[in-house]
C-alpha positions in Angstrom: -33.7 -10.6 -16.6 -34.2 -7.4 -18.6 -34.2 -5.4 -15.4 -31.0 -7.0 -14.2 -29.2 -6.1 -17.4 -30.4 -2.5 -17.3 -29.3 -2.2 -13.7 -25.9 -3.8 -14.4 -25.4 -1.3 -17.3 -26.3 1.7 -15.1 -23.9 0.5 -12.4 -21.1 0.0 -14.9 -21.6 3.5 -16.3 -21.7 5.0 -12.8 -18.4 3.3 -11.9 -16.8 4.4 -15.1 -17.8 8.0 -14.6 -16.6 8.0 -11.0 -13.2 6.6 -12.0 -12.8 8.7 -15.1 -10.1 11.0 -13.7 -8.1 8.1 -12.2 -8.1 6.1 -15.5 -7.4 9.0 -17.9 -5.1 11.2 -15.9 -1.4 11.1 -16.8 -0.5 10.2 -13.2 -3.7 8.5 -12.2 -3.5 8.0 -8.5 -6.1 8.1 -5.8 -5.8 11.4 -3.8 -4.0 11.1 -0.5 -6.5 11.0 2.3 -4.2 10.1 5.2 -3.2 13.1 7.2 0.5 12.1 7.4 0.8 12.0 3.6 -1.3 15.0 2.6 0.9 18.0 1.7 -1.9 20.5 2.3 -2.6 19.3 5.8 1.1 19.3 6.7 1.3 22.9 5.5 -1.5 23.8 8.0 0.4 22.1 10.8 -2.0 19.1 11.2 -0.5 15.7 11.8 -1.6 12.2 12.4 -3.1 11.6 15.9 -0.7 8.7 16.5 2.4 10.9 15.6 1.2 13.7 17.8 0.6 11.4 20.7 4.2 10.0 20.3 5.6 13.5 20.4 3.5 14.4 23.5 4.7 11.2 25.3 8.3 12.0 24.5 7.9 15.6 25.9 6.2 14.2 29.1 8.8 11.5 29.5 11.7 14.0 29.4 10.1 16.2 32.1 10.3 13.5 34.8 7.5 11.5 36.3 3.8 12.0 35.8 2.5 13.9 38.8 -0.8 14.9 37.3 -2.1 11.5 36.1 -3.2 8.4 38.0 -0.8 6.0 36.3 0.7 4.8 39.6 4.2 6.1 38.9 4.3 8.3 42.0 2.8 5.9 44.5 4.7 5.3 47.7 
């Protein structure tokens, strides 16, 4: 039982230390980890893979059919 209490106290202290900045910051929020919402990654020109794929599909769709793929659009 004594070992359990010591372990629980150590875990509680570790969680408190890891969340210290979030708890005591004026605007305590988790840092943005999604590419689409991160300002620094947007400045570098990086974007979400899903958004990038949508843009590429729009570009490919405006150029006519797909002659280079095997999607079956150009089959006779």
